[in-house]
SEFIZA-3560 file (N, C-alpha, C; in Angstrom, 3 decimals):
REM SEFIZA-3560
<numar><xx>0.726</xx><yy>-1.417</yy><zz>0.372</zz><atom>N</atom></numar>
<numar><xx>-0.174</xx><yy>-0.162</yy><zz>0.293</zz><atom>CA</atom></numar>
<numar><xx>0.780</xx><yy>1.086</yy><zz>-0.052</zz><atom>C</atom></numar>
<numar><xx>0.668</xx><yy>2.026</yy><zz>-1.102</zz><atom>N</atom></numar>
<numar><xx>1.249</xx><yy>3.401</yy><zz>-0.944</zz><atom>CA</atom></numar>
<numar><xx>0.194</xx><yy>4.480</yy><zz>-0.306</zz><atom>C</atom></numar>
<numar><xx>1.322</xx><yy>5.437</yy><zz>-0.009</zz><atom>N</atom></numar>
<numar><xx>0.844</xx><yy>6.882</yy><zz>0.170</zz><atom>CA</atom></numar>
<numar><xx>1.687</xx><yy>7.475</yy><zz>1.270</zz><atom>C</atom></numar>
<numar><xx>0.916</xx><yy>8.517</yy><zz>1.954</zz><atom>N</atom></numar>
<numar><xx>1.898</xx><yy>9.579</yy><zz>2.921</zz><atom>CA</atom></numar>
<numar><xx>1.915</xx><yy>9.598</yy><zz>4.531</zz><atom>C</atom></numar>
<numar><xx>2.418</xx><yy>9.786</yy><zz>4.815</zz><atom>N</atom></numar>
<numar><xx>2.548</xx><yy>9.898</yy><zz>6.533</zz><atom>CA</atom></numar>
<numar><xx>1.751</xx><yy>10.817</yy><zz>6.914</zz><atom>C</atom></numar>
<numar><xx>0.481</xx><yy>11.076</yy><zz>7.188</zz><atom>N</atom></numar>
<numar><xx>-0.532</xx><yy>12.489</yy><zz>8.180</zz><atom>CA</atom></numar>
<numar><xx>0.000</xx><yy>13.017</yy><zz>9.431</zz><atom>C</atom></numar>
<numar><xx>-0.120</xx><yy>12.100</yy><zz>9.871</zz><atom>N</atom></numar>
<numar><xx>0.813</xx><yy>12.152</yy><zz>11.511</zz><atom>CA</atom></numar>
<numar><xx>1.701</xx><yy>10.959</yy><zz>12.257</zz><atom>C</atom></numar>
<numar><xx>2.229</xx><yy>11.765</yy><zz>12.924</zz><atom>N</atom></numar>
<numar><xx>3.165</xx><yy>10.805</yy><zz>13.839</zz><atom>CA</atom></numar>
<numar><xx>3.711</xx><yy>9.991</yy><zz>13.329</zz><atom>C</atom></numar>
<numar><xx>4.694</xx><yy>9.048</yy><zz>14.322</zz><atom>N</atom></numar>
<numar><xx>5.876</xx><yy>8.107</yy><zz>13.230</zz><atom>CA</atom></numar>
<numar><xx>5.096</xx><yy>6.819</yy><zz>13.695</zz><atom>C</atom></numar>
<numar><xx>5.569</xx><yy>5.754</yy><zz>12.581</zz><atom>N</atom></numar>
<numar><xx>5.264</xx><yy>4.384</yy><zz>12.247</zz><atom>CA</atom></numar>
<numar><xx>6.515</xx><yy>3.803</yy><zz>12.158</zz><atom>C</atom></numar>
<numar><xx>6.691</xx><yy>2.614</yy><zz>13.041</zz><atom>N</atom></numar>
<numar><xx>7.619</xx><yy>1.778</yy><zz>12.739</zz><atom>CA</atom></numar>
<numar><xx>7.549</xx><yy>0.418</yy><zz>12.419</zz><atom>C</atom></numar>
<numar><xx>8.633</xx><yy>-0.238</yy><zz>11.945</zz><atom>N</atom></numar>
<numar><xx>8.311</xx><yy>-1.780</yy><zz>11.919</zz><atom>CA</atom></numar>
<numar><xx>7.795</xx><yy>-2.808</yy><zz>13.138</zz><atom>C</atom></numar>
<numar><xx>6.879</xx><yy>-3.120</yy><zz>12.682</zz><atom>N</atom></numar>
<numar><xx>6.908</xx><yy>-4.389</yy><zz>13.926</zz><atom>CA</atom></numar>
<numar><xx>5.445</xx><yy>-3.462</yy><zz>14.889</zz><atom>C</atom></numar>
<numar><xx>4.989</xx><yy>-2.199</yy><zz>14.273</zz><atom>N</atom></numar>
<numar><xx>3.873</xx><yy>-1.497</yy><zz>15.341</zz><atom>CA</atom></numar>
<numar><xx>2.581</xx><yy>-1.958</yy><zz>14.972</zz><atom>C</atom></numar>
<numar><xx>1.627</xx><yy>-2.158</yy><zz>15.485</zz><atom>N</atom></numar>
<numar><xx>0.214</xx><yy>-2.584</yy><zz>15.239</zz><atom>CA</atom></numar>
<numar><xx>-0.274</xx><yy>-1.188</yy><zz>14.799</zz><atom>C</atom></numar>
<numar><xx>-1.709</xx><yy>-1.724</yy><zz>13.564</zz><atom>N</atom></numar>
<numar><xx>-1.851</xx><yy>-0.770</yy><zz>12.887</zz><atom>CA</atom></numar>
<numar><xx>-3.738</xx><yy>-0.973</yy><zz>12.845</zz><atom>C</atom></numar>
<numar><xx>-4.816</xx><yy>-0.457</yy><zz>12.632</zz><atom>N</atom></numar>
<numar><xx>-6.117</xx><yy>-0.615</yy><zz>12.075</zz><atom>CA</atom></numar>
<numar><xx>-6.088</xx><yy>0.260</yy><zz>10.905</zz><atom>C</atom></numar>
<numar><xx>-6.852</xx><yy>-0.675</yy><zz>9.802</zz><atom>N</atom></numar>
<numar><xx>-6.977</xx><yy>-0.307</yy><zz>8.772</zz><atom>CA</atom></numar>
<numar><xx>-8.608</xx><yy>0.305</yy><zz>8.694</zz><atom>C</atom></numar>
<numar><xx>-8.969</xx><yy>2.047</yy><zz>8.565</zz><atom>N</atom></numar>
<numar><xx>-10.087</xx><yy>1.815</yy><zz>9.028</zz><atom>CA</atom></numar>
<numar><xx>-10.951</xx><yy>2.260</yy><zz>7.067</zz><atom>C</atom></numar>
<numar><xx>-12.458</xx><yy>1.775</yy><zz>6.937</zz><atom>N</atom></numar>
<numar><xx>-12.747</xx><yy>2.468</yy><zz>5.435</zz><atom>CA</atom></numar>
<numar><xx>-14.030</xx><yy>1.708</yy><zz>5.635</zz><atom>C</atom></numar>
<numar><xx>-14.444</xx><yy>1.651</yy><zz>3.944</zz><atom>N</atom></numar>
<numar><xx>-16.026</xx><yy>1.108</yy><zz>4.026</zz><atom>CA</atom></numar>
<numar><xx>-16.418</xx><yy>-0.128</yy><zz>4.257</zz><atom>C</atom></numar>
<numar><xx>-15.034</xx><yy>-1.370</yy><zz>4.092</zz><atom>N</atom></numar>
<numar><xx>-16.032</xx><yy>-2.001</yy><zz>5.192</zz><atom>CA</atom></numar>
<numar><xx>-15.212</xx><yy>-2.561</yy><zz>6.020</zz><atom>C</atom></numar>
<numar><xx>-14.923</xx><yy>-1.535</yy><zz>7.084</zz><atom>N</atom></numar>
<numar><xx>-14.538</xx><yy>-1.395</yy><zz>8.551</zz><atom>CA</atom></numar>
<numar><xx>-13.790</xx><yy>-1.530</yy><zz>9.110</zz><atom>C</atom></numar>
<numar><xx>-13.242</xx><yy>-2.323</yy><zz>9.690</zz><atom>N</atom></numar>
<numar><xx>-11.718</xx><yy>-2.332</yy><zz>10.134</zz><atom>CA</atom></numar>
<numar><xx>-11.006</xx><yy>-3.422</yy><zz>10.343</zz><atom>C</atom></numar>
<numar><xx>-9.907</xx><yy>-3.541</yy><zz>10.530</zz><atom>N</atom></numar>
<numar><xx>-9.230</xx><yy>-4.733</yy><zz>9.907</zz><atom>CA</atom></numar>
<numar><xx>-7.925</xx><yy>-4.111</yy><zz>10.666</zz><atom>C</atom></numar>
<numar><xx>-7.129</xx><yy>-5.138</yy><zz>11.820</zz><atom>N</atom></numar>
<numar><xx>-5.962</xx><yy>-5.073</yy><zz>12.529</zz><atom>CA</atom></numar>
<numar><xx>-5.151</xx><yy>-5.752</yy><zz>11.777</zz><atom>C</atom></numar>
<numar><xx>-3.731</xx><yy>-5.173</yy><zz>11.787</zz><atom>N</atom></numar>
<numar><xx>-2.606</xx><yy>-5.974</yy><zz>11.306</zz><atom>CA</atom></numar>
<numar><xx>-1.069</xx><yy>-5.366</yy><zz>11.740</zz><atom>C</atom></numar>
<numar><xx>0.091</xx><yy>-6.229</yy><zz>11.253</zz><atom>N</atom></numar>
<numar><xx>0.735</xx><yy>-5.079</yy><zz>11.540</zz><atom>CA</atom></numar>
<numar><xx>1.882</xx><yy>-5.223</yy><zz>10.887</zz><atom>C</atom></numar>
<numar><xx>2.298</xx><yy>-3.749</yy><zz>10.613</zz><atom>N</atom></numar>
<numar><xx>3.365</xx><yy>-3.012</yy><zz>9.835</zz><atom>CA</atom></numar>
<numar><xx>4.652</xx><yy>-4.010</yy><zz>9.432</zz><atom>C</atom></numar>
<numar><xx>4.901</xx><yy>-4.983</yy><zz>8.723</zz><atom>N</atom></numar>
<numar><xx>6.169</xx><yy>-6.235</yy><zz>8.922</zz><atom>CA</atom></numar>
<numar><xx>7.335</xx><yy>-5.158</yy><zz>7.222</zz><atom>C</atom></numar>
<numar><xx>6.850</xx><yy>-4.149</yy><zz>7.244</zz><atom>N</atom></numar>
<numar><xx>8.075</xx><yy>-3.353</yy><zz>6.545</zz><atom>CA</atom></numar>
<numar><xx>7.394</xx><yy>-1.804</yy><zz>5.826</zz><atom>C</atom></numar>
<numar><xx>8.711</xx><yy>-0.997</yy><zz>6.189</zz><atom>N</atom></numar>
<numar><xx>8.229</xx><yy>-0.463</yy><zz>4.987</zz><atom>CA</atom></numar>
<numar><xx>9.452</xx><yy>0.644</yy><zz>4.569</zz><atom>C</atom></numar>
<numar><xx>8.546</xx><yy>1.388</yy><zz>3.188</zz><atom>N</atom></numar>
<numar><xx>9.745</xx><yy>1.562</yy><zz>2.081</zz><atom>CA</atom></numar>
<numar><xx>9.518</xx><yy>2.994</yy><zz>1.444</zz><atom>C</atom></numar>
<numar><xx>10.510</xx><yy>4.226</yy><zz>0.906</zz><atom>N</atom></numar>
<numar><xx>10.585</xx><yy>4.781</yy><zz>0.566</zz><atom>CA</atom></numar>
<numar><xx>11.563</xx><yy>4.792</yy><zz>-0.922</zz><atom>C</atom></numar>
<numar><xx>10.915</xx><yy>5.617</yy><zz>-1.856</zz><atom>N</atom></numar>
<numar><xx>11.927</xx><yy>5.545</yy><zz>-3.019</zz><atom>CA</atom></numar>
<numar><xx>12.834</xx><yy>3.842</yy><zz>-2.813</zz><atom>C</atom></numar>
<numar><xx>12.474</xx><yy>2.968</yy><zz>-2.881</zz><atom>N</atom></numar>
<numar><xx>12.830</xx><yy>1.386</yy><zz>-3.004</zz><atom>CA</atom></numar>
<numar><xx>13.731</xx><yy>1.424</yy><zz>-2.155</zz><atom>C</atom></numar>
<numar><xx>13.870</xx><yy>1.746</yy><zz>-1.192</zz><atom>N</atom></numar>
<numar><xx>14.793</xx><yy>1.521</yy><zz>0.063</zz><atom>CA</atom></numar>
<numar><xx>13.910</xx><yy>1.312</yy><zz>0.972</zz><atom>C</atom></numar>
<numar><xx>14.557</xx><yy>0.118</yy><zz>2.022</zz><atom>N</atom></numar>
<numar><xx>13.861</xx><yy>-0.288</yy><zz>3.367</zz><atom>CA</atom></numar>
<numar><xx>14.260</xx><yy>0.839</yy><zz>4.494</zz><atom>C</atom></numar>
<numar><xx>13.108</xx><yy>1.282</yy><zz>5.146</zz><atom>N</atom></numar>
<numar><xx>13.831</xx><yy>1.917</yy><zz>6.335</zz><atom>CA</atom></numar>
<numar><xx>13.184</xx><yy>1.377</yy><zz>7.548</zz><atom>C</atom></numar>
<numar><xx>13.447</xx><yy>2.287</yy><zz>8.388</zz><atom>N</atom></numar>
<numar><xx>12.836</xx><yy>1.167</yy><zz>10.163</zz><atom>CA</atom></numar>
<numar><xx>11.730</xx><yy>2.484</yy><zz>10.355</zz><atom>C</atom></numar>
<numar><xx>11.775</xx><yy>3.674</yy><zz>9.987</zz><atom>N</atom></numar>
<numar><xx>10.590</xx><yy>3.951</yy><zz>10.423</zz><atom>CA</atom></numar>
<numar><xx>10.345</xx><yy>5.056</yy><zz>9.636</zz><atom>C</atom></numar>
<numar><xx>8.802</xx><yy>5.919</yy><zz>9.535</zz><atom>N</atom></numar>
<numar><xx>8.159</xx><yy>7.149</yy><zz>9.133</zz><atom>CA</atom></numar>
<numar><xx>7.834</xx><yy>7.665</yy><zz>9.266</zz><atom>C</atom></numar>
<numar><xx>8.041</xx><yy>9.227</yy><zz>9.247</zz><atom>N</atom></numar>
<numar><xx>7.355</xx><yy>10.819</yy><zz>9.806</zz><atom>CA</atom></numar>
<numar><xx>7.053</xx><yy>11.146</yy><zz>8.659</zz><atom>C</atom></numar>
<numar><xx>6.061</xx><yy>12.066</yy><zz>9.696</zz><atom>N</atom></numar>
<numar><xx>5.177</xx><yy>12.713</yy><zz>9.017</zz><atom>CA</atom></numar>
<numar><xx>4.999</xx><yy>14.031</yy><zz>7.423</zz><atom>C</atom></numar>
<numar><xx>4.426</xx><yy>13.872</yy><zz>6.741</zz><atom>N</atom></numar>
<numar><xx>4.888</xx><yy>14.232</yy><zz>5.717</zz><atom>CA</atom></numar>
<numar><xx>6.087</xx><yy>12.913</yy><zz>4.650</zz><atom>C</atom></numar>
<numar><xx>6.660</xx><yy>11.836</yy><zz>4.962</zz><atom>N</atom></numar>
<numar><xx>7.107</xx><yy>10.905</yy><zz>4.239</zz><atom>CA</atom></numar>
<numar><xx>5.832</xx><yy>10.168</yy><zz>3.462</zz><atom>C</atom></numar>
<numar><xx>6.252</xx><yy>10.133</yy><zz>2.098</zz><atom>N</atom></numar>
<numar><xx>5.972</xx><yy>9.271</yy><zz>0.962</zz><atom>CA</atom></numar>
<numar><xx>6.307</xx><yy>7.882</yy><zz>0.816</zz><atom>C</atom></numar>
<numar><xx>5.503</xx><yy>6.583</yy><zz>1.775</zz><atom>N</atom></numar>
<numar><xx>6.288</xx><yy>5.138</yy><zz>1.674</zz><atom>CA</atom></numar>
<numar><xx>5.291</xx><yy>3.983</yy><zz>1.241</zz><atom>C</atom></numar>
<numar><xx>5.696</xx><yy>3.372</yy><zz>1.180</zz><atom>N</atom></numar>
<numar><xx>5.050</xx><yy>2.257</yy><zz>0.893</zz><atom>CA</atom></numar>
<numar><xx>4.898</xx><yy>1.626</yy><zz>2.211</zz><atom>C</atom></numar>
<numar><xx>3.590</xx><yy>0.949</yy><zz>2.274</zz><atom>N</atom></numar>
<numar><xx>4.139</xx><yy>-0.015</yy><zz>3.796</zz><atom>CA</atom></numar>
<numar><xx>3.911</xx><yy>-2.014</yy><zz>3.082</zz><atom>C</atom></numar>
<numar><xx>4.432</xx><yy>-2.550</yy><zz>4.016</zz><atom>N</atom></numar>
<numar><xx>3.898</xx><yy>-4.077</yy><zz>3.905</zz><atom>CA</atom></numar>
<numar><xx>3.077</xx><yy>-4.841</yy><zz>4.737</zz><atom>C</atom></numar>
<numar><xx>1.898</xx><yy>-4.738</yy><zz>4.638</zz><atom>N</atom></numar>
<numar><xx>1.145</xx><yy>-5.092</yy><zz>6.212</zz><atom>CA</atom></numar>
<numar><xx>1.042</xx><yy>-6.896</yy><zz>6.458</zz><atom>C</atom></numar>
<numar><xx>1.167</xx><yy>-7.598</yy><zz>7.541</zz><atom>N</atom></numar>
<numar><xx>0.901</xx><yy>-9.005</yy><zz>7.563</zz><atom>CA</atom></numar>
<numar><xx>-0.865</xx><yy>-9.000</yy><zz>7.455</zz><atom>C</atom></numar>
<numar><xx>-0.529</xx><yy>-10.584</yy><zz>6.586</zz><atom>N</atom></numar>
<numar><xx>-1.568</xx><yy>-11.276</yy><zz>6.325</zz><atom>CA</atom></numar>
<numar><xx>-2.843</xx><yy>-10.509</yy><zz>5.910</zz><atom>C</atom></numar>
<numar><xx>-2.532</xx><yy>-9.378</yy><zz>4.967</zz><atom>N</atom></numar>
<numar><xx>-3.670</xx><yy>-8.790</yy><zz>3.753</zz><atom>CA</atom></numar>
<numar><xx>-3.037</xx><yy>-8.956</yy><zz>2.434</zz><atom>C</atom></numar>
<numar><xx>-4.264</xx><yy>-8.718</yy><zz>1.827</zz><atom>N</atom></numar>
<numar><xx>-3.611</xx><yy>-9.155</yy><zz>0.207</zz><atom>CA</atom></numar>
<numar><xx>-4.154</xx><yy>-7.045</yy><zz>0.287</zz><atom>C</atom></numar>
<numar><xx>-3.242</xx><yy>-7.186</yy><zz>-1.259</zz><atom>N</atom></numar>
<numar><xx>-3.626</xx><yy>-5.688</yy><zz>-1.978</zz><atom>CA</atom></numar>
<numar><xx>-5.244</xx><yy>-5.171</yy><zz>-2.177</zz><atom>C</atom></numar>
<numar><xx>-6.603</xx><yy>-5.850</yy><zz>-2.317</zz><atom>N</atom></numar>
<numar><xx>-7.663</xx><yy>-5.950</yy><zz>-2.416</zz><atom>CA</atom></numar>
<numar><xx>-8.031</xx><yy>-5.653</yy><zz>-0.663</zz><atom>C</atom></numar>
<numar><xx>-7.583</xx><yy>-6.115</yy><zz>0.162</zz><atom>N</atom></numar>
<numar><xx>-8.111</xx><yy>-5.712</yy><zz>1.822</zz><atom>CA</atom></numar>
<numar><xx>-8.555</xx><yy>-4.491</yy><zz>2.115</zz><atom>C</atom></numar>
<numar><xx>-7.171</xx><yy>-3.571</yy><zz>1.126</zz><atom>N</atom></numar>
<numar><xx>-6.726</xx><yy>-1.986</yy><zz>1.916</zz><atom>CA</atom></numar>
<numar><xx>-7.831</xx><yy>-1.390</yy><zz>-0.101</zz><atom>C</atom></numar>
<numar><xx>-8.603</xx><yy>-0.494</yy><zz>0.550</zz><atom>N</atom></numar>
<numar><xx>-8.979</xx><yy>0.192</yy><zz>-0.611</zz><atom>CA</atom></numar>
<numar><xx>-8.542</xx><yy>1.956</yy><zz>-0.515</zz><atom>C</atom></numar>
<numar><xx>-8.750</xx><yy>2.565</yy><zz>-1.652</zz><atom>N</atom></numar>
<numar><xx>-8.422</xx><yy>3.666</yy><zz>-2.024</zz><atom>CA</atom></numar>
<numar><xx>-9.222</xx><yy>4.724</yy><zz>-0.880</zz><atom>C</atom></numar>
<numar><xx>-9.058</xx><yy>5.462</yy><zz>-0.423</zz><atom>N</atom></numar>
<numar><xx>-9.868</xx><yy>5.955</yy><zz>0.952</zz><atom>CA</atom></numar>
<numar><xx>-9.593</xx><yy>5.734</yy><zz>1.906</zz><atom>C</atom></numar>
<numar><xx>-9.690</xx><yy>4.398</yy><zz>2.196</zz><atom>N</atom></numar>
<numar><xx>-8.980</xx><yy>3.808</yy><zz>3.520</zz><atom>CA</atom></numar>
<numar><xx>-7.787</xx><yy>4.335</yy><zz>4.168</zz><atom>C</atom></numar>
<numar><xx>-7.780</xx><yy>4.712</yy><zz>5.786</zz><atom>N</atom></numar>
<numar><xx>-7.418</xx><yy>5.014</yy><zz>6.324</zz><atom>CA</atom></numar>
<numar><xx>-5.626</xx><yy>3.801</yy><zz>7.302</zz><atom>C</atom></numar>
<numar><xx>-5.212</xx><yy>4.209</yy><zz>7.729</zz><atom>N</atom></numar>
<numar><xx>-4.349</xx><yy>2.863</yy><zz>8.478</zz><atom>CA</atom></numar>
<numar><xx>-3.772</xx><yy>4.189</yy><zz>9.708</zz><atom>C</atom></numar>
<numar><xx>-4.152</xx><yy>3.907</yy><zz>10.779</zz><atom>N</atom></numar>
<numar><xx>-4.393</xx><yy>4.953</yy><zz>11.898</zz><atom>CA</atom></numar>
<numar><xx>-3.521</xx><yy>3.706</yy><zz>13.571</zz><atom>C</atom></numar>
<numar><xx>-2.577</xx><yy>4.093</yy><zz>13.878</zz><atom>N</atom></numar>
<numar><xx>-2.463</xx><yy>3.683</yy><zz>14.920</zz><atom>CA</atom></numar>
<numar><xx>-3.235</xx><yy>3.419</yy><zz>16.471</zz><atom>C</atom></numar>
<numar><xx>-3.608</xx><yy>2.029</yy><zz>16.382</zz><atom>N</atom></numar>
<numar><xx>-4.537</xx><yy>2.177</yy><zz>18.026</zz><atom>CA</atom></numar>
<numar><xx>-3.902</xx><yy>2.920</yy><zz>19.090</zz><atom>C</atom></numar>
<numar><xx>-2.391</xx><yy>2.755</yy><zz>18.882</zz><atom>N</atom></numar>
<numar><xx>-1.880</xx><yy>3.421</yy><zz>20.881</zz><atom>CA</atom></numar>
<numar><xx>-1.594</xx><yy>5.215</yy><zz>20.342</zz><atom>C</atom></numar>
<numar><xx>-1.343</xx><yy>4.800</yy><zz>18.569</zz><atom>N</atom></numar>
<numar><xx>-0.723</xx><yy>6.201</yy><zz>19.318</zz><atom>CA</atom></numar>
<numar><xx>-1.120</xx><yy>7.022</yy><zz>17.481</zz><atom>C</atom></numar>
<numar><xx>-0.575</xx><yy>8.694</yy><zz>17.292</zz><atom>N</atom></numar>
<numar><xx>-1.344</xx><yy>9.587</yy><zz>16.968</zz><atom>CA</atom></numar>
<numar><xx>-1.256</xx><yy>9.334</yy><zz>15.356</zz><atom>C</atom></numar>
<numar><xx>-0.676</xx><yy>8.265</yy><zz>14.829</zz><atom>N</atom></numar>
<numar><xx>-0.075</xx><yy>7.963</yy><zz>13.584</zz><atom>CA</atom></numar>
<numar><xx>-1.133</xx><yy>7.630</yy><zz>12.628</zz><atom>C</atom></numar>
<numar><xx>-1.547</xx><yy>8.485</yy><zz>11.724</zz><atom>N</atom></numar>
<numar><xx>-1.912</xx><yy>8.018</yy><zz>10.803</zz><atom>CA</atom></numar>
<numar><xx>-1.578</xx><yy>8.228</yy><zz>9.430</zz><atom>C</atom></numar>
<numar><xx>-1.886</xx><yy>7.463</yy><zz>7.738</zz><atom>N</atom></numar>
<numar><xx>-1.256</xx><yy>7.223</yy><zz>6.955</zz><atom>CA</atom></numar>
<numar><xx>-2.383</xx><yy>7.765</yy><zz>5.995</zz><atom>C</atom></numar>
<numar><xx>-2.672</xx><yy>8.065</yy><zz>4.368</zz><atom>N</atom></numar>
<numar><xx>-3.499</xx><yy>7.884</yy><zz>3.371</zz><atom>CA</atom></numar>
<numar><xx>-3.009</xx><yy>7.623</yy><zz>1.902</zz><atom>C</atom></numar>
<numar><xx>-3.301</xx><yy>7.138</yy><zz>1.323</zz><atom>N</atom></numar>
<numar><xx>-3.282</xx><yy>6.844</yy><zz>0.280</zz><atom>CA</atom></numar>
<numar><xx>-3.391</xx><yy>7.621</yy><zz>-0.674</zz><atom>C</atom></numar>
//
């Protein structure tokens, strides 16, 4: 999934929730990439691709948000 970090900081291993028209799904961030380079964390304004555990491309739709349940992190495609 590609998009931009809106707020907060995201790290590999963080638990996140995908919120969209199909409800909410919980998952774990297994990787963060920026310009085809692996990153350990992403900060506000960073354009990134996220690798998410146990999800397919069809599980996230355009307009969904990825939120950190215990942080102020927000990601939008």
